[in-house]
Backbone bond lengths (Angstrom), bond angles and torsions (degrees), N, CA, C in turn:
res aa  C-N    CA-C-N  psi(-1)  N-CA   C-N-CA  omega(-1)  CA-C   N-CA-C  phi
1 M - - - 1.450 - - 1.523 108.74 -
2 S 1.288 116.14 130.68 1.457 121.20 -179.97 1.523 110.10 -95.11
3 W 1.328 115.64 135.09 1.465 120.90 175.50 1.524 110.23 -64.40
4 L 1.347 116.72 -25.83 1.458 120.37 -176.86 1.522 112.54 -66.58
5 G 1.329 117.12 -27.26 1.457 120.93 -179.52 1.520 113.70 -84.03
6 L 1.317 117.57 1.34 1.455 121.14 -177.22 1.526 111.62 -106.12
7 K 1.315 115.42 147.52 1.458 121.22 174.60 1.533 108.87 -73.85
8 P 1.327 117.43 159.25 1.470 119.31 176.84 1.532 113.22 -54.84
9 I 1.335 118.04 -38.35 1.470 119.77 -179.75 1.521 110.87 -63.66
10 H 1.338 118.35 -35.65 1.462 121.28 177.29 1.521 110.03 -62.76
11 R 1.329 116.44 -46.01 1.468 120.67 -178.70 1.522 111.01 -64.00
12 V 1.328 116.86 -38.14 1.472 120.47 178.08 1.533 109.86 -65.48
13 L 1.330 117.80 -49.17 1.461 120.67 -179.19 1.520 112.28 -61.83
14 L 1.321 117.26 -33.60 1.462 120.36 -178.38 1.523 113.86 -78.89
15 T 1.313 118.26 -24.06 1.468 119.18 -172.33 1.523 115.11 -118.39
16 A 1.310 118.80 -7.50 1.471 120.83 -175.32 1.524 111.87 -61.59
17 G 1.306 115.77 143.45 1.460 121.82 179.41 1.513 112.23 -102.45
18 C 1.321 116.65 28.38 1.463 119.99 -179.21 1.529 109.23 -127.20
19 S 1.316 115.95 -176.00 1.457 121.82 -177.59 1.532 111.45 -62.83
20 M 1.315 116.26 123.28 1.463 121.45 177.54 1.528 110.21 -65.29
21 T 1.310 116.82 -36.42 1.463 120.82 179.32 1.524 110.85 -57.59
22 R 1.324 116.37 -47.89 1.467 121.14 -178.28 1.535 110.31 -63.21
23 M 1.324 116.94 -40.73 1.474 119.77 179.01 1.522 110.96 -65.83
24 L 1.332 116.88 -44.13 1.464 119.99 179.67 1.515 111.38 -63.47
25 E 1.319 117.45 -36.83 1.461 120.27 177.24 1.530 110.86 -64.26
26 A 1.322 116.66 -38.50 1.469 120.06 177.63 1.523 110.95 -65.91
27 V 1.316 117.23 -41.52 1.465 121.56 -179.31 1.525 110.94 -68.92
28 E 1.321 117.06 -43.53 1.467 121.47 -175.23 1.526 113.50 -83.34
29 G 1.331 117.21 -23.80 1.457 120.33 -179.16 1.511 114.26 77.00
30 C 1.340 116.65 19.76 1.468 120.67 176.82 1.528 108.87 -155.60
31 R 1.309 115.36 169.79 1.464 121.51 -176.87 1.533 111.11 -66.23
32 V 1.316 115.84 142.10 1.458 122.25 175.95 1.528 108.30 -104.34
33 E 1.311 115.76 131.46 1.465 122.65 -178.56 1.521 110.47 -119.23
34 V 1.309 115.27 163.53 1.459 122.50 179.03 1.516 109.88 -99.62
35 Q 1.325 114.86 135.82 1.458 121.74 169.83 1.524 105.20 -116.13
36 G 1.319 116.92 109.80 1.461 120.68 -178.48 1.512 112.14 -68.83
37 I 1.311 115.98 137.92 1.468 121.68 174.33 1.528 108.37 -105.14
38 R 1.348 115.53 -51.09 1.462 119.95 175.84 1.513 108.91 -161.28
39 Q 1.309 115.82 147.45 1.451 122.32 171.34 1.526 106.97 -147.67
40 R 1.316 114.05 133.77 1.453 118.64 -176.77 1.524 108.88 -156.93
41 I 1.304 115.19 162.28 1.457 120.68 172.31 1.519 106.45 -96.99
42 T 1.321 115.93 129.00 1.454 121.66 -176.96 1.528 108.88 -142.95
43 Q 1.314 116.29 -176.90 1.461 121.10 178.28 1.529 109.32 -97.88
44 A 1.320 115.44 139.74 1.467 121.21 -179.42 1.519 110.52 -69.42
45 S 1.328 115.72 129.45 1.459 120.55 172.65 1.530 108.19 -68.77
46 P 1.321 118.26 164.28 1.468 118.80 177.07 1.529 113.08 -56.66
47 A 1.331 118.28 -37.89 1.468 121.02 -179.34 1.534 111.12 -67.42
48 V 1.316 117.27 -45.70 1.465 121.45 178.62 1.520 109.90 -65.13
49 A 1.313 116.87 -43.01 1.469 121.34 179.72 1.528 111.62 -60.37
50 E 1.322 116.16 -39.03 1.466 119.63 179.52 1.532 111.11 -63.20
51 V 1.327 116.85 -44.66 1.464 120.83 -179.68 1.530 110.78 -64.89
52 L 1.337 116.75 -41.97 1.465 121.00 -177.64 1.529 112.99 -83.63
53 R 1.329 116.42 -5.59 1.472 122.03 -178.65 1.528 111.84 56.61
54 I 1.339 113.84 52.43 1.460 122.16 175.78 1.522 107.70 -131.91
55 P 1.341 118.52 162.47 1.467 119.34 176.41 1.531 111.44 -66.36
56 A 1.326 116.44 140.73 1.470 120.63 174.72 1.524 108.01 -56.65
57 G 1.307 116.41 140.25 1.458 121.27 -178.81 1.520 113.90 90.93
58 S 1.336 117.76 -7.35 1.467 120.52 176.61 1.522 109.70 -63.98
59 E 1.324 116.38 152.42 1.459 120.07 179.19 1.525 110.60 -73.13
60 V 1.329 114.83 131.99 1.463 122.37 176.59 1.520 108.81 -134.95
61 I 1.327 114.35 153.01 1.459 119.39 168.81 1.521 106.39 -85.80
62 H 1.316 116.72 130.13 1.461 121.97 172.84 1.522 105.63 -111.76
63 R 1.322 115.87 117.48 1.463 122.08 -176.10 1.522 108.61 -123.84
64 E 1.318 115.58 131.04 1.464 121.32 178.41 1.528 107.71 -127.17
65 V 1.341 115.88 125.90 1.466 120.44 -176.38 1.524 110.57 -141.21
66 M 1.323 114.16 165.46 1.457 122.10 167.56 1.520 106.86 -112.32
67 L 1.320 116.11 137.77 1.465 120.93 171.51 1.520 106.41 -96.85
68 R 1.334 115.51 126.77 1.461 121.55 -174.29 1.521 109.90 -125.20
69 S 1.320 115.13 139.21 1.463 120.57 172.92 1.521 107.79 -93.48
70 C 1.318 116.17 -171.69 1.462 120.69 177.04 1.526 111.47 -68.97
71 R 1.342 117.23 -12.64 1.457 121.01 -175.52 1.524 115.39 -112.20
72 R 1.349 116.76 -31.07 1.468 117.31 -169.90 1.526 111.84 -167.05
73 A 1.333 114.97 168.31 1.468 121.28 170.63 1.523 106.85 -73.40
74 L 1.329 116.94 131.58 1.462 121.09 -176.12 1.517 113.38 -108.73
75 M 1.326 115.68 -38.74 1.452 118.62 -169.61 1.522 110.52 -153.16
76 H 1.327 114.87 143.85 1.454 122.75 172.67 1.525 106.43 -102.59
77 A 1.328 117.31 131.80 1.464 120.81 -179.70 1.521 110.08 -130.80
78 E 1.316 114.44 137.08 1.459 121.87 178.02 1.521 107.54 -125.81
79 T 1.332 116.51 128.81 1.459 121.93 -174.87 1.518 110.79 -128.11
80 Y 1.331 115.45 140.10 1.461 122.81 170.40 1.519 107.36 -120.27
81 A 1.342 116.19 132.13 1.461 121.56 -179.29 1.519 109.35 -135.71
82 P 1.338 118.19 124.79 1.472 120.38 -179.89 1.529 110.91 -71.01
83 L 1.324 116.99 122.68 1.456 121.50 -177.00 1.521 112.83 -55.45
84 G 1.313 117.14 -38.95 1.455 121.37 -176.33 1.512 115.00 -65.82
85 R 1.315 118.57 -16.05 1.470 122.14 -178.77 1.527 113.70 -103.50
86 L 1.302 117.96 -2.54 1.460 120.32 -172.66 1.521 111.79 -96.41
87 A 1.318 115.51 130.52 1.465 120.55 171.80 1.529 107.62 -64.23
88 P 1.334 118.14 146.86 1.478 120.32 -175.74 1.532 114.34 -52.69
89 E 1.340 118.36 -43.75 1.468 119.47 -177.31 1.531 111.53 -68.77
90 F 1.328 117.11 -33.30 1.465 120.84 177.29 1.529 109.69 -70.35
91 R 1.321 116.62 -44.46 1.470 121.89 179.06 1.530 110.17 -56.69
92 E 1.328 117.59 -47.09 1.464 120.91 -179.01 1.529 111.52 -62.66
93 A 1.318 116.54 -43.33 1.466 120.27 -179.75 1.528 111.43 -63.94
94 V 1.318 117.39 -41.40 1.469 121.45 179.82 1.531 110.08 -67.06
95 L 1.325 116.98 -42.30 1.466 120.29 -178.80 1.523 113.05 -64.83
96 H 1.315 117.79 -29.26 1.462 119.75 -178.26 1.519 113.54 -84.00
97 A 1.329 117.85 -12.77 1.477 123.19 173.73 1.517 113.98 49.51
98 E 1.332 116.95 35.45 1.457 119.70 179.52 1.524 112.49 -95.98
99 K 1.327 116.96 -16.66 1.459 121.39 -176.82 1.517 109.79 -132.66
100 P 1.330 116.14 151.65 1.465 119.12 173.58 1.538 110.07 -64.42
101 I 1.325 115.94 148.91 1.468 122.09 -179.25 1.529 111.10 -55.12
102 G 1.331 116.94 -45.30 1.459 120.19 -179.00 1.520 112.32 -58.98
103 R 1.330 116.19 -40.36 1.465 120.25 179.66 1.534 110.59 -68.31
104 I 1.335 117.31 -39.63 1.474 121.04 177.11 1.525 109.55 -60.08
105 M 1.321 116.05 -46.58 1.458 119.94 -178.33 1.530 111.40 -64.16
106 E 1.322 117.36 -38.70 1.467 120.74 177.47 1.518 110.69 -63.65
107 E 1.335 116.69 -46.44 1.465 120.45 -178.85 1.528 111.98 -62.52
108 L 1.320 117.10 -35.14 1.465 121.47 179.92 1.530 112.15 -88.21
109 R 1.338 116.08 0.01 1.472 123.00 179.59 1.539 111.85 55.12
110 M 1.314 114.59 45.35 1.467 120.76 -179.87 1.521 109.70 -83.95
111 E 1.313 115.94 133.34 1.459 120.83 174.81 1.515 108.62 -94.14
112 A 1.324 115.43 131.65 1.456 120.20 -176.77 1.520 109.48 -161.10
113 R 1.321 114.89 166.22 1.462 120.90 173.48 1.523 108.39 -132.48
114 R 1.316 115.52 157.00 1.464 121.31 179.40 1.520 109.30 -107.27
115 E 1.320 115.82 136.50 1.457 122.34 178.36 1.527 108.02 -120.35
116 L 1.325 115.80 111.39 1.457 121.75 -177.70 1.524 110.33 -71.82
117 L 1.331 116.66 130.52 1.461 121.96 -178.86 1.522 113.10 -105.76
118 L 1.338 116.73 -37.95 1.458 120.19 -171.17 1.521 110.17 -159.23
119 V 1.323 115.40 142.46 1.464 122.97 172.75 1.521 106.62 -134.03
120 R 1.332 116.59 133.07 1.466 119.10 179.20 1.522 110.22 -159.32
121 G 1.313 114.98 169.41 1.452 122.68 173.39 1.517 108.01 -120.93
122 R 1.332 116.43 147.90 1.465 121.04 178.55 1.517 109.21 -156.56
123 P 1.338 117.61 161.98 1.465 119.68 176.33 1.532 110.77 -62.89
124 A 1.304 116.49 148.77 1.465 121.39 -178.01 1.524 112.52 -59.97
125 A 1.327 117.78 -38.67 1.474 123.64 179.79 1.527 110.76 45.36
126 E 1.348 117.71 -118.41 1.469 121.54 -174.82 1.532 113.20 -66.55
127 L 1.309 117.84 -16.21 1.470 120.53 178.26 1.528 112.78 -82.80
128 S 1.327 116.60 -9.19 1.470 120.17 -175.53 1.529 112.08 -58.93
129 E 1.316 117.58 -37.96 1.469 120.34 179.41 1.521 111.65 -67.12
130 L 1.327 116.85 -40.73 1.466 120.40 -179.83 1.526 112.03 -62.55
131 F 1.343 115.75 -39.50 1.456 120.53 -178.16 1.532 113.23 -94.78
132 R 1.330 116.58 -8.63 1.466 122.32 -177.00 1.523 111.15 58.80
133 I 1.340 114.36 52.38 1.464 122.61 179.05 1.522 108.39 -131.67
134 P 1.333 118.21 162.99 1.470 120.56 177.09 1.534 111.23 -63.78
135 E 1.315 116.10 148.58 1.474 122.00 -178.27 1.522 113.16 -57.95
136 Q 1.330 117.98 -30.90 1.460 121.05 -176.97 1.531 113.43 -88.05
137 E 1.339 118.09 -5.52 1.462 120.27 179.88 1.536 110.33 -64.33
138 L 1.324 115.64 145.06 1.459 121.07 -176.41 1.524 111.83 -75.48
139 V 1.323 115.12 128.13 1.460 123.19 173.67 1.521 107.03 -111.14
140 L 1.327 116.43 130.93 1.462 121.91 177.24 1.518 108.25 -93.10
141 E 1.324 115.58 142.43 1.462 120.69 -171.44 1.518 110.14 -139.60
142 R 1.325 115.38 141.54 1.457 119.92 172.59 1.519 108.79 -134.87
143 E 1.332 115.01 144.45 1.453 121.97 174.80 1.513 107.21 -118.97
144 Y 1.328 116.17 137.45 1.447 120.18 177.81 1.519 110.39 -152.57
145 V 1.321 114.42 166.04 1.452 121.67 177.62 1.519 107.45 -118.02
146 I 1.325 116.23 137.36 1.453 121.03 170.21 1.519 106.70 -96.99
147 I 1.318 114.99 122.94 1.459 121.70 -176.69 1.525 108.72 -108.55
148 S 1.320 115.73 130.23 1.459 121.79 178.24 1.527 107.82 -134.64
149 S 1.320 116.49 135.65 1.469 122.47 -178.67 1.528 111.68 54.15
150 G 1.330 116.10 33.74 1.456 120.99 176.02 1.516 115.74 81.50
151 H 1.339 118.27 3.11 1.466 121.67 -177.69 1.527 110.78 -126.61
152 P 1.338 117.25 144.92 1.466 119.66 174.93 1.531 110.13 -62.20
153 L 1.311 116.02 124.22 1.457 121.60 -178.46 1.523 111.45 -104.08
154 L 1.335 116.46 -35.79 1.457 121.85 -178.05 1.524 109.82 -141.83
155 Y 1.314 115.74 138.54 1.461 122.85 173.68 1.526 105.21 -114.04
156 I 1.326 116.73 115.41 1.466 121.52 -170.78 1.529 111.07 -123.73
157 T 1.322 115.34 137.15 1.460 122.41 171.07 1.519 106.96 -120.49
158 E 1.335 116.22 126.54 1.467 121.84 179.41 1.521 108.62 -120.85
159 R 1.339 115.23 138.41 1.463 121.33 -176.93 1.527 109.81 -134.39
160 F 1.332 115.31 139.59 1.467 119.65 176.98 1.522 109.16 -149.51
161 P 1.344 117.53 145.49 1.462 120.87 177.66 1.536 110.42 -66.48
162 R 1.308 115.39 134.28 1.464 120.51 178.43 1.531 110.96 -58.07
163 S 1.316 116.27 -36.57 1.466 120.62 -176.39 1.530 113.94 -69.49
164 F 1.325 118.33 -13.21 1.465 121.15 -177.40 1.526 112.86 -77.13
165 F 1.326 117.23 -18.66 1.470 120.22 -175.57 1.514 111.28 -130.80
């Protein structure tokens, strides 16, 4: 994927080190809410465990949501969080999938930084139904880790159709 083919807003959304919710609210001009798709406690795959620096098979929360504005679905987000590193109030908030991660962290006054791992574009494929777009339409994707107290706390993948922005 070439950066030259992307609009400035695409590059900002893909590389920003701040809350995606807050940025989407600024772009859309209205509040962004979470629509839960699934959240469960499962075992970390070797790939997820490597990113989170935990043993494979450790318990993690797997949360999948859509971020929606007052007008439309904006973004698909998938999060993995190691149970052993989560404060009880944070764990409960993440498991209930009622609020965006950034908003939860702000409310709990959590200090953290984001470390970008990957940026790419790919066909919408299975996401086409969620966004109501053709399967071959380009979806932009970023993967990053939120690090708190020196340890990976969340492994997040966010996806949005290029045509939406």
